[in-house]
C-alpha positions as CSV (number, residue, x, y, z in Angstrom):
1,X,0.0,0.0,0.0
2,X,1.4,3.4,-1.0
3,X,1.6,5.9,1.8
4,X,-1.4,8.3,2.0
5,X,0.8,11.3,2.8
6,X,3.9,11.0,0.7
7,X,5.0,14.6,1.1
8,X,5.3,14.4,4.8
9,X,8.5,13.5,6.7
10,X,8.7,10.1,8.5
11,X,8.0,11.7,11.9
12,X,5.3,14.0,10.5
13,X,3.5,11.0,9.0
14,X,3.8,9.2,12.3
15,X,2.5,11.9,14.6
16,X,0.6,14.6,12.7
17,X,-0.2,13.6,9.0
18,X,-2.4,16.7,8.5
19,X,-1.6,19.3,5.9
20,X,-1.8,23.1,6.7
21,X,-4.7,23.6,4.3
22,X,-6.6,20.8,6.1
23,X,-6.5,22.4,9.5
24,X,-9.7,24.5,9.2
25,X,-11.5,21.3,8.2
26,X,-9.9,19.0,10.7
27,X,-9.4,21.0,13.9
28,X,-13.1,21.6,14.6
29,X,-13.7,17.9,14.3
30,X,-11.0,17.2,16.8
31,X,-12.3,19.8,19.2
32,X,-15.9,18.5,18.9
33,X,-14.9,14.9,19.4
34,X,-12.7,15.8,22.4
35,X,-15.5,17.7,24.1
36,X,-18.0,14.8,23.6
37,X,-15.5,12.3,24.9
38,X,-14.7,14.5,27.9
39,X,-18.3,14.4,28.9
40,X,-18.6,10.7,28.3
41,X,-15.6,10.0,30.5
42,X,-16.6,12.2,33.4
43,X,-20.1,10.8,33.3
44,X,-18.9,7.3,33.1
45,X,-17.1,7.7,36.4
46,X,-19.9,9.6,38.1
47,X,-22.7,7.1,37.1
48,X,-20.8,4.1,38.5
49,X,-20.0,5.9,41.7
50,X,-23.6,7.0,42.1
51,X,-25.3,3.7,41.4
52,X,-22.9,1.1,42.9
53,X,-22.4,3.0,46.2
54,X,-26.1,3.9,46.5
55,X,-28.1,2.7,49.6
56,X,-28.7,-1.1,49.4
57,X,-26.9,-1.2,46.0
58,X,-23.8,-2.7,44.5
59,X,-22.4,-4.0,41.2
60,X,-25.1,-6.6,41.0
61,X,-27.5,-3.8,40.0
62,X,-25.6,-3.1,36.7
63,X,-26.8,-6.2,34.8
64,X,-30.4,-5.4,35.6
65,X,-30.0,-1.7,34.6
66,X,-28.5,-2.7,31.3
67,X,-31.3,-5.1,30.4
68,X,-34.4,-3.5,32.0
69,X,-33.5,0.2,31.7
70,X,-30.8,0.9,29.2
71,X,-32.0,-1.4,26.4
72,X,-35.6,-0.1,26.3
73,X,-34.3,3.5,26.5
74,X,-31.8,2.8,23.7
75,X,-34.6,1.5,21.5
76,X,-36.7,4.5,22.4
77,X,-34.0,7.0,21.8
78,X,-33.0,5.3,18.5
79,X,-36.7,5.5,17.5
80,X,-36.6,9.3,18.3
81,X,-33.4,9.6,16.3
82,X,-34.9,7.9,13.2
83,X,-38.0,10.1,13.3
84,X,-35.9,13.2,13.7
85,X,-33.6,12.0,10.8
86,X,-36.7,11.6,8.6
87,X,-37.8,15.1,9.3
88,X,-34.6,17.2,9.8
89,X,-31.1,17.3,8.4
90,X,-28.0,16.1,10.4
91,X,-27.3,19.5,11.8
92,X,-30.7,20.0,13.4
93,X,-30.8,16.5,14.7
94,X,-27.5,17.1,16.4
95,X,-28.9,20.2,18.2
96,X,-32.1,18.5,19.2
97,X,-30.4,15.4,20.6
98,X,-27.8,17.5,22.5
99,X,-30.6,19.6,23.9
100,X,-32.4,16.5,25.2
101,X,-29.4,15.1,27.0
102,X,-28.0,18.4,28.5
103,X,-31.5,19.4,29.8
104,X,-31.8,16.0,31.6
105,X,-28.4,16.3,33.3
106,X,-29.3,19.8,34.5
107,X,-32.6,18.7,35.9
108,X,-31.0,15.7,37.6
109,X,-28.4,17.8,39.4
110,X,-30.7,20.6,40.6
111,X,-34.0,18.9,41.0
112,X,-34.0,15.1,41.1
113,X,-30.9,14.5,43.2
114,X,-31.7,17.1,46.0
115,X,-35.1,15.5,46.4
116,X,-34.0,11.9,46.3
117,X,-35.3,11.1,49.8
118,X,-38.8,12.0,48.7
119,X,-38.7,10.4,45.3
120,X,-37.1,7.1,46.2
121,X,-39.5,4.4,47.5
122,X,-37.3,2.8,50.1
123,X,-40.1,1.4,52.3
124,X,-41.7,-0.5,49.4
125,X,-38.3,-1.7,48.2
126,X,-37.5,-3.1,51.6
127,X,-40.8,-5.0,51.6
128,X,-40.0,-6.5,48.2
129,X,-36.4,-7.4,49.3
130,X,-37.8,-9.3,52.2
131,X,-40.2,-11.3,50.1
132,X,-38.0,-12.1,47.1
133,X,-34.9,-14.3,46.8
134,X,-31.4,-12.7,47.2
135,X,-30.8,-12.9,43.5
136,X,-33.4,-10.2,42.9
137,X,-31.5,-7.6,44.9
138,X,-30.2,-5.9,41.7
139,X,-33.7,-5.6,40.2
140,X,-35.1,-4.1,43.3
141,X,-32.2,-1.7,43.5
142,X,-32.9,-0.1,40.2
143,X,-36.5,0.5,41.4
144,X,-35.4,1.7,44.8
145,X,-33.0,4.3,43.4
146,X,-34.9,5.1,40.2
147,X,-33.5,8.6,39.7
148,X,-30.0,7.2,39.9
149,X,-30.9,4.5,37.4
150,X,-32.2,7.2,35.0
151,X,-28.9,9.1,35.4
152,X,-26.9,6.0,34.7
153,X,-29.0,5.3,31.6
154,X,-28.7,8.8,30.1
155,X,-25.0,8.8,30.9
156,X,-24.5,5.5,29.1
157,X,-26.6,6.6,26.1
158,X,-24.5,9.8,25.7
159,X,-21.7,7.5,24.5
160,X,-24.1,5.6,22.2
161,X,-26.2,8.4,20.7
162,X,-24.1,11.5,20.9
163,X,-20.6,10.1,20.4
164,X,-21.2,7.0,18.3
165,X,-24.3,7.6,16.2
166,X,-24.3,11.4,15.9
167,X,-20.7,12.4,15.8
168,X,-19.3,9.4,13.9
169,X,-22.3,9.5,11.5
170,X,-21.5,13.1,10.8
171,X,-17.7,12.5,10.4
172,X,-18.2,9.5,8.1
173,X,-20.5,11.6,5.9
174,X,-17.8,14.3,5.2
175,X,-14.6,12.1,5.3
176,X,-13.2,9.8,2.6
177,X,-11.5,6.5,3.3
178,X,-8.1,7.9,2.5
179,X,-8.6,10.9,4.8
180,X,-9.9,8.7,7.5
181,X,-6.7,6.7,7.6
182,X,-5.0,9.9,8.7
183,X,-7.8,11.8,10.5
184,X,-9.3,9.1,12.7
185,X,-6.2,8.1,14.6
186,X,-5.6,11.8,15.5
187,X,-9.3,12.1,16.6
188,X,-8.5,9.2,19.0
189,X,-5.7,11.2,20.5
190,X,-8.0,14.1,21.2
191,X,-10.5,11.7,22.9
192,X,-7.8,10.3,25.0
193,X,-6.4,13.6,26.1
194,X,-10.0,14.6,27.0
195,X,-10.1,11.4,29.1
196,X,-7.0,12.5,31.0
197,X,-8.5,15.9,31.8
198,X,-11.8,14.4,32.8
199,X,-10.1,12.0,35.2
200,X,-8.1,14.7,36.8
201,X,-11.1,17.0,37.1
202,X,-13.1,14.1,38.7
203,X,-10.3,13.6,41.3
204,X,-10.0,17.3,41.9
205,X,-13.8,17.9,42.5
206,X,-14.1,14.7,44.6
207,X,-11.3,16.0,46.9
208,X,-13.2,19.2,47.6
209,X,-11.9,21.7,45.0
210,X,-14.5,24.3,44.2
211,X,-16.6,23.2,47.1
212,X,-17.2,26.8,48.0
213,X,-19.5,27.0,44.9
214,X,-22.0,24.5,46.5
215,X,-24.6,25.3,49.1
216,X,-24.3,24.4,52.7
217,X,-27.1,21.9,52.4
218,X,-25.2,19.8,49.9
219,X,-23.5,16.6,51.2
220,X,-19.9,16.1,50.0
221,X,-20.8,13.8,47.2
222,X,-23.9,15.7,46.2
223,X,-21.9,18.9,45.9
224,X,-19.2,17.2,43.9
225,X,-21.9,15.7,41.6
226,X,-23.5,19.1,41.1
227,X,-20.2,20.6,40.0
228,X,-19.5,17.6,37.7
229,X,-22.8,18.0,35.9
230,X,-22.4,21.8,35.6
231,X,-19.1,21.1,33.8
232,X,-20.9,18.6,31.5
233,X,-23.5,21.2,30.6
234,X,-21.0,23.9,29.9
235,X,-18.8,21.6,27.7
236,X,-22.0,20.4,25.9
237,X,-22.9,24.0,25.1
238,X,-19.4,24.7,23.8
239,X,-19.7,21.7,21.6
240,X,-23.0,23.0,20.1
241,X,-21.3,26.3,19.4
242,X,-18.4,24.7,17.7
243,X,-20.6,22.4,15.6
244,X,-22.7,25.5,14.5
245,X,-19.6,27.4,13.5
246,X,-18.2,24.4,11.6
247,X,-21.3,24.0,9.6
248,X,-21.6,27.7,8.7
249,X,-18.0,28.6,8.1
250,X,-16.4,25.4,6.9
251,X,-19.1,23.2,5.4
252,X,-21.1,26.3,4.2
253,X,-24.4,24.8,5.5
254,X,-23.8,21.6,3.6
255,X,-26.6,19.8,5.4
256,X,-29.1,22.6,5.2
257,X,-32.5,21.9,3.6
258,X,-31.9,25.1,1.6
259,X,-29.0,23.4,-0.3
260,X,-29.0,23.5,-4.1
261,X,-31.1,21.1,-6.1
262,X,-27.8,19.6,-7.5
263,X,-26.8,18.7,-3.9
264,X,-30.2,17.2,-3.2
265,X,-29.9,15.0,-6.3
266,X,-26.6,13.7,-5.0
267,X,-27.9,13.3,-1.5
268,X,-31.4,12.0,-1.7
269,X,-33.5,11.9,1.5
270,X,-33.4,8.5,3.0
271,X,-36.5,7.4,5.0
272,X,-35.8,5.2,8.0
273,X,-37.8,3.1,10.4
274,X,-36.6,0.7,13.1
275,X,-38.1,-2.4,11.4
276,X,-36.6,-1.5,7.9
277,X,-33.2,-0.7,9.4
278,X,-32.9,-4.2,11.0
279,X,-34.3,-5.9,7.9
280,X,-31.7,-4.0,5.8
281,X,-29.0,-5.2,8.3
282,X,-30.2,-8.8,8.1
283,X,-29.7,-8.9,4.3
284,X,-26.1,-7.8,4.4
285,X,-23.3,-10.1,5.4
286,X,-21.0,-7.0,5.6
287,X,-23.2,-5.2,8.1
288,X,-23.8,-8.5,10.0
289,X,-20.1,-8.8,10.5
290,X,-19.9,-5.3,11.9
291,X,-22.8,-6.0,14.2
292,X,-21.1,-9.2,15.5
293,X,-17.9,-7.3,16.2
294,X,-19.8,-4.6,18.1
295,X,-21.9,-7.2,20.0
296,X,-18.9,-9.3,21.0
297,X,-16.9,-6.3,22.2
298,X,-19.7,-5.1,24.4
299,X,-20.6,-8.6,25.8
300,X,-17.0,-9.4,26.6
301,X,-16.2,-6.1,28.3
302,X,-19.5,-6.2,30.2
303,X,-18.7,-9.7,31.5
304,X,-15.4,-8.4,32.9
305,X,-16.4,-5.0,34.2
306,X,-19.2,-6.2,36.5
307,X,-16.8,-8.6,38.3
308,X,-14.2,-5.8,38.6
309,X,-16.7,-3.2,39.8
310,X,-18.0,-5.6,42.4
311,X,-14.5,-5.7,43.9
312,X,-14.0,-2.0,43.7
313,X,-17.2,-1.5,45.7
314,X,-15.7,-3.8,48.4
315,X,-12.5,-1.8,48.4
316,X,-14.1,1.7,48.2
317,X,-17.6,1.7,49.6
318,X,-17.8,5.5,49.9
319,X,-19.0,7.2,46.6
320,X,-16.3,10.0,46.9
321,X,-13.5,7.5,47.2
322,X,-15.0,5.4,44.4
323,X,-15.1,8.4,42.1
324,X,-11.5,9.3,42.9
325,X,-10.4,5.8,42.0
326,X,-12.4,5.9,38.8
327,X,-10.8,9.3,38.0
328,X,-7.4,7.7,38.3
329,X,-8.5,4.9,36.0
330,X,-9.7,7.5,33.4
331,X,-6.4,9.3,33.6
332,X,-4.3,6.2,33.0
333,X,-6.7,5.1,30.3
334,X,-6.2,8.4,28.5
335,X,-2.4,8.2,28.8
336,X,-2.2,4.7,27.4
337,X,-4.8,5.5,24.7
338,X,-2.9,8.6,23.6
339,X,0.4,6.6,23.2
340,X,-1.4,3.9,21.2
341,X,-3.2,6.5,19.0
342,X,0.0,8.5,18.3
343,X,2.5,5.8,17.7
344,X,0.6,2.7,16.7
345,X,-3.0,3.1,15.5
346,X,-2.6,5.1,12.3
347,X,0.6,3.4,11.3
348,X,-0.8,0.0,11.8
349,X,-3.7,0.9,9.5
350,X,-1.5,2.4,6.8
351,X,1.3,-0.3,6.9
352,X,-0.4,-3.5,8.2
353,X,-3.9,-3.1,6.8
354,X,-7.4,-3.0,8.3
355,X,-7.6,-6.7,9.4
356,X,-4.4,-6.8,11.4
357,X,-5.3,-3.6,13.2
358,X,-8.8,-4.7,13.9
359,X,-7.6,-7.9,15.5
360,X,-5.5,-6.0,18.1
361,X,-8.5,-5.2,20.3
362,X,-9.9,-8.8,20.7
363,X,-6.3,-10.1,21.3
364,X,-5.7,-7.5,24.1
365,X,-9.1,-8.2,25.7
366,X,-8.5,-11.9,25.6
367,X,-5.0,-11.8,27.1
368,X,-5.7,-9.2,29.8
369,X,-9.1,-10.6,30.7
370,X,-7.7,-14.1,31.1
371,X,-5.0,-12.7,33.4
372,X,-7.5,-10.8,35.5
373,X,-9.8,-13.7,35.9
374,X,-6.9,-16.0,36.8
375,X,-5.9,-13.8,39.6
376,X,-9.4,-13.1,40.8
377,X,-10.3,-16.8,40.9
378,X,-7.2,-17.9,42.7
379,X,-6.3,-14.8,44.8
380,X,-7.0,-16.6,48.0
381,X,-4.9,-19.6,47.1
382,X,-1.7,-19.9,45.1
383,X,-1.5,-16.3,44.0
384,X,-2.1,-15.0,47.5
385,X,1.7,-15.1,48.0
386,X,2.0,-12.5,45.3
387,X,0.0,-10.1,47.4
388,X,2.1,-10.9,50.4
389,X,5.3,-10.2,48.6
390,X,3.9,-6.8,47.5
391,X,2.7,-6.1,51.0
392,X,-0.9,-5.5,50.0
393,X,-4.2,-7.2,50.5
394,X,-5.4,-9.7,47.8
395,X,-8.5,-7.6,47.2
396,X,-6.5,-4.5,46.5
397,X,-4.2,-6.4,44.1
398,X,-7.2,-8.0,42.3
399,X,-8.7,-4.5,41.8
400,X,-5.3,-3.3,40.5
401,X,-5.2,-6.1,37.9
402,X,-8.8,-5.3,36.9
403,X,-8.0,-1.7,36.5
404,X,-5.0,-2.5,34.3
405,X,-7.2,-4.8,32.2
406,X,-9.8,-2.1,31.8
407,X,-7.2,0.6,30.9
408,X,-5.5,-1.5,28.3
409,X,-8.7,-2.8,26.7
410,X,-10.3,0.6,26.7
411,X,-7.2,2.2,25.3
412,X,-7.5,-0.2,22.3
413,X,-11.2,0.4,22.1
414,X,-10.9,4.2,21.9
415,X,-8.2,4.0,19.3
416,X,-7.9,0.9,17.0
417,X,-11.4,-0.5,17.6
418,X,-13.3,2.7,17.1
419,X,-11.1,3.7,14.2
420,X,-11.4,0.4,12.3
421,X,-15.1,0.1,13.0
422,X,-15.9,3.6,11.7
423,X,-13.6,3.0,8.7
424,X,-15.6,0.0,7.8
425,X,-18.7,2.2,7.3
426,X,-17.0,4.7,4.9
427,X,-17.0,2.7,1.7
428,X,-20.8,2.1,2.0
429,X,-23.5,4.0,0.3
430,X,-25.4,6.7,2.1
431,X,-28.3,4.4,2.8
432,X,-26.0,1.6,4.1
433,X,-24.2,4.1,6.4
434,X,-27.4,5.6,7.8
435,X,-29.4,2.5,8.3
436,X,-26.5,0.4,9.3
437,X,-25.2,2.8,12.0
438,X,-28.7,3.4,13.4
439,X,-29.3,-0.3,13.8
440,X,-25.8,-1.3,14.9
441,X,-24.6,1.6,17.0
442,X,-28.0,2.8,18.1
443,X,-29.4,-0.6,19.4
444,X,-26.8,-3.2,18.5
445,X,-24.2,-2.0,21.0
446,X,-26.9,-1.9,23.7
447,X,-27.9,-5.4,22.8
448,X,-24.3,-6.5,23.4
449,X,-24.1,-5.0,26.8
450,X,-27.6,-6.3,27.6
451,X,-26.6,-9.8,26.4
452,X,-23.8,-9.8,28.8
453,X,-26.1,-8.5,31.5
454,X,-28.7,-11.2,30.8
455,X,-26.0,-13.8,31.3
456,X,-25.0,-12.2,34.6
457,X,-28.6,-12.0,35.7
458,X,-29.1,-15.7,35.0
459,X,-25.9,-16.6,37.0
460,X,-26.9,-14.3,39.9
461,X,-30.3,-16.0,40.1
462,X,-28.5,-19.4,40.4
463,X,-25.4,-18.4,42.6
464,X,-26.7,-15.3,44.4
465,X,-23.5,-13.3,44.2
466,X,-21.1,-11.9,41.6
467,X,-18.1,-13.7,43.1
468,X,-19.7,-17.1,43.1
469,X,-20.6,-16.8,39.4
470,X,-17.1,-15.5,38.2
471,X,-15.7,-18.9,36.9
472,X,-18.6,-19.2,34.5
473,X,-18.3,-15.6,33.4
474,X,-14.7,-16.2,32.4
475,X,-15.5,-19.2,30.3
476,X,-18.3,-17.4,28.4
477,X,-16.1,-14.4,27.8
478,X,-13.5,-16.6,26.0
479,X,-16.1,-18.1,23.7
480,X,-17.4,-14.7,22.7
481,X,-14.0,-13.3,21.9
482,X,-13.2,-16.2,19.5
483,X,-16.5,-15.4,17.7
484,X,-15.3,-11.7,17.5
485,X,-12.0,-12.8,15.9
486,X,-13.8,-14.9,13.3
487,X,-16.1,-12.0,12.3
488,X,-13.1,-9.7,12.1
489,X,-11.4,-11.9,9.5
490,X,-14.5,-12.1,7.4
491,X,-15.2,-8.4,7.5
492,X,-11.5,-7.7,6.7
493,X,-11.8,-9.6,3.4
494,X,-15.0,-7.8,2.4
495,X,-13.7,-4.4,3.4
496,X,-10.5,-4.8,1.4
497,X,-12.4,-6.0,-1.7
498,X,-14.9,-3.2,-1.4
499,X,-12.2,-0.5,-1.0
500,X,-10.2,-1.8,-3.9
501,X,-13.3,-1.9,-6.1
502,X,-14.2,1.7,-5.2
503,X,-10.6,2.8,-5.9
504,X,-10.9,1.4,-9.4
505,X,-14.1,3.4,-10.2
506,X,-13.7,6.9,-11.7
507,X,-14.1,9.4,-8.9
508,X,-16.0,11.7,-11.3
509,X,-18.9,9.2,-11.3
510,X,-20.3,9.1,-7.8
511,X,-23.5,7.4,-8.9
512,X,-21.5,4.5,-10.3
513,X,-19.7,4.2,-6.9
514,X,-22.9,4.2,-5.0
515,X,-24.4,1.5,-7.2
516,X,-21.4,-0.7,-7.0
517,X,-21.2,-0.3,-3.2
518,X,-24.9,-1.2,-2.9
519,X,-24.6,-4.3,-5.0
520,X,-21.4,-5.5,-3.2
521,X,-22.7,-5.0,0.4
522,X,-26.1,-6.5,-0.2
523,X,-24.8,-9.5,-2.0
């Protein structure tokens, strides 16, 4: 493969393969993605701290939230997105969806959380807990602390709808495959730097910085949460302003309904519905492979994270301490991801190809996950001597290895996984992109996490606790990852064939490109 940026020096190609004339087009994308990822990271730490350390709660609540709360809401939000997409252009859909999420977070911080004692039905939940088996504790918890559950759901869906569906859908629409090989790895760097900042801000606020801005009636964690959400809203507004400027000054209202008739003929309006999106997905082997990869990633990570977070709760039962630890994890995750994105991701794609790069993530998840489960399962036996040598408790060492696993796996996810996944959409026609992303990223990713959660629920009903079910979780994770690897090989062959076919088509004939793409993908 010839280099994409032949005029750049070796180090320039490695670190910053962006031309000066491209800066006006690329930098706003980098800023927007970084701001979105900042919010996602800081919300990710806050939602876990809020739910897992809530009264009568724990990590066993997470599988139930992901099945009975997040999945229905993901379907509902995706339904709203499809309706909005049928009526408005991408720009207006972005504003509406951002408004929905930012309004909720503001209401939660200043209305729902302060009145939680009135809103949460603790008495009824206690009665249910007394009459149902212990395995139902997680289900009762999401009802007991329903406002916290809603916050967890909306925080999780920020990553699905705003980051994955909206931003990447927008970026894929305005970026070619060749440019993506240079742009997307650098976007990953921006996301990772944002994760570092979000981790440090979470730690800073949890330790009492800016506490003078909260009221005297706020508890320590409540005041911290209020400041965190205020930061989320401000960053979200900055994102909307940047997006608006980019569309007006750089894209020249490219997505406006008032665009020229010529543009409309090239970009026909695509009508979407949930049923048709999934029927379209089912007919395409190419899209099915992408869906399998997304499902497998989310299932495998979900299987590991619930076990890990159960141990964090045992080590840090206080929400402030929990949030500080998660802030440290976010910081290290950002550092590792930045190094991977700068020195490995883009160069692997350019030099080693799509398939090799896409296989890095399942390999890392398999290796680190196996190591974590090995120590967790045997921490009180053979490996206990390791903890003694390091003069630390076995629980603390187990949490450490879980954190290392999460940092390395997420570093790969936010760089090579996201980059290769989004690149796989680029050669597709406009209809394939829109319908495929709505089905796969809007609902498919949630189905993956919910699938892992269903397995956890089933095991909790049998064994009663997360710890007792851990050996079976480890075995299922390994099976899922091998399915992920198989789908990656298949998609790689199709992606390379489709990209080569498009390169051979005259770039002056976009209709021929679209027709060829459609025939190849739906075959």
